[in-house]
N, C-alpha and C positions, 0 to 999 in steps of 0.2 A: 776741230776734228782731232788735233793733236792731244788736247786736254782730255777728250773723251777716250781716246785710245790709251793714254797714260792711266786714266782712272780705271779702265777695264783691265789693264795689265796688273795694276796694283791689287785689284779685286781678286784676280786669279791667284796671285802670289799669297794674298791673305788667306784665301781658302786652303791652298796647298799647305801653308804653314800650320793651319789649324789641326792637321792630322799628322804633323811631323814633330818628333821630339827634338829638343826639350820644349815642352809647352810652358809658357810663362804664367804658371798658376798664381803666383803671388801678385803679379801685375794685373791679372784678370780680376782677382778679388778686390784689389785696391781701386780699380776702375769701376767695378760694380758699386762700391760704396761711394766713390766720388760722384758718379752719375746720379745715384739715388739721392745723395745729399743735396745736389743742386736742383733736382727735379721734383722732389716730394712735395715741398710747399706750393710751388706753382700748380702741381696736379690737383691738390686739394682745393686751391682757390679757383680753379677753372672748372673742375668737375661739379662742384655744388651748384653754382649758378646755371650751368648747362642743364643739370638735372631739374632744377626748379622751372626753368623756362620750358623745357620739352613737356614735363608733366603737367604744368599749368595749362599750356596751349592744347595738348592732347585731351585733357579731361574736359575742357570747355567744349571741344568739338564732339566728344562722345556723349556728353550731357545733352547737347542739341539734337543728337541722333537717337537719344534714348537708350544708349548702350554704355552707361557709366560703369557697369560691372566688368567691362572689358579693359579697364584702365591698366590692370596688371599685365595683360598681354602686350599692350602698347609700350608700357614702361620697360618691360624686359626686352622686347624686340629692339626698341630704340637704344637702350643702354648697350646691348650686345653688339648690334650691327653698326651703329652710328656714333653714339656718344663716346664709347670706349676707344674705338680707333681714331676718331677725330681729335679727341683730347690728347691722345698719345702722339698724334702728328704734331700738334701745337707744342707740346712740352718737350718731345724728344728733339725736334728741329730747333725750337727756340731757346732751350735751356741746355740740354745735354750736349747737343752737337756743337754749340757755340763754345761751351766750356772746354771741350776736347780740342777744338780748333785753336783756341787761344793758348792752351797749354803746349800743343805741338808747335804752334807758330813761334811762341817764345823760345822754345828749344832750338828751332831752326835758325832764328836770327842770332842766337848766341853761339851758333856753330856746333852745338852738341851733337846734332845728327851727323855732320861731317866727321866729328871725332869718333863717333860709334863705328862709322864705316871704315875709318882708318884702323880701328882696333879689330876689324873683322867681324863686327856685330851687324847683323842685318836689321835695319830699322823696322821693316815690315814685320818680321817675326817677333822682334822684341817689343815694339810699341803698337803697331797697327792691329795685328790680329787680336791681342787681348782686348783692345778698346772696342773693336767691332763686335766681338762676341758679348762683351759686357753690355754694350748698347742694345743689342738684340734681346738679351735676357732681361735687362731692366725695363725695356719697353713692354715686353710680355707681362711682366709683373705689374707695371703701371696700368696696363690695359685691364687686367683682372681687378685691380683695386678700383678703377673708375667704374667698371661694370657693377661691382658690389655697391659702391656709393650710389650709383644711378638707380639700382633697384630699391635699396633702402631709402634713399631720398624720395623716390617716387611713391613708395609706400607711405612714408611719413606725411608727405605733402597731400597725397590723395585721401588718406584715411582721416587725418586729424584736421585738415583744413577744408577739404572739399567733400567730406562726409561720404566717401566711398566705403562700401561694405568690406571689412578686412578679409573675410573669407573668400569673397568674390575676387578680390585683388590677388590673393595668394593662388587661387585656383587657375587664374588666367595667365600666370607667369610662363607656364610651359605650353600654352595654347599655340603660340606662333614661334616660340624659341626652343629649339632642341639641341642635341649634341652637334649636328652639322653646322649650325649657326655659330656655336661656341668655338668650334674648331676653326672655322673660317676667320672669326674675329681674332683668335690667337695667332693664326698664320699672318694675318695683315699686320698685327702689332709687331711680331718678330721681324718681318720684312721691313717695316718702318724703321725699327731700330738699327738693323744691319745697314740699310741704305744710308740713313742719316750718319752713322758712324763712318762709313766709307767716304762720304762727301767731306765730313769734317776732317778726317785724317789726311785726305788728299790735299785739301787746301792748306792745312797746317804744315804739311811737308814741302809744298811747292810755293811758298811765299817768295816773292821777288822784291828786292829792295831790303831795307832795314828799318829798325825802329818801331815804335808803337803804332805809327800810322799804317804800316804795312800789315801788322797783325789786325788792326781794326778793320781794314779793308777786306782781309780774308775772312774775318768773322761775319761781316755783313754779307759777303758773297755766299758764305756757307748757309746762312738763313734762307736766302733767296733760292739757291740751287736745291737745298733740301726740301723746301716747301714745294717747289715745282715737281720734283721727283716723286715725293710722297703722295701728293694729290693725284698724280697720274697713276701711280701704283694702286692707290685706294679705289679709283674708278675701275681699273682693269680687274683687280681681284674681286671687287664687289660684283661686277658683271659675271665673272666666272662662277662665283659662289651662287649667284641667283640661278644660273643655268644648271648647276650641279644639284641644287636643293629643290628644283622645280618638281612639283608632283604631277 
């Protein structure tokens, strides 16, 4: 309970400092590039197999039902509502959050955080807030990238391998997927990034003990806690989105 309270308190401080000057713009841009650098390759490597698997399975089912022309609707709906957010969960928690935790954890055991506090610099304002915002922005952009890869990959696989009509695929893209679904997907991705960033920063700043072992333990805990939180958030936001978009 103490850890939950401390995490909640740090979250409130980070939100408060996001609207208070001076904003650490340079740190924010550096963290955006840092998270993008460690997340881009895993995103591409995970998104393409996910796309092929979903498209292949869905098209087989639609062919059995005599509705192969609806493959575009299924590919777009799956990419926007599931593939994009799920890949974002895996990458943000598995690559981005761990890198942030390791960075802050190394600074903590070197007593750099204590030195900042002695100099009157608030670590939350200087380090945590830019990282959380950068994580949310990069997660949003990664989600958009995965959605585009999902639709293009579904088109390529369906049209050139499973002989689906290109016009029918394109016409079906907007059949089940509209602006509300895209907005919900973007909201989920941004929340995933913010929560993963919060967990990573909290564990990085609260490392107990010293040495590489303590940093490694904190990184492992970050992955577990982030996955648990993000999957719960995914279920909750998805349920709310279904209720909001129900016709």
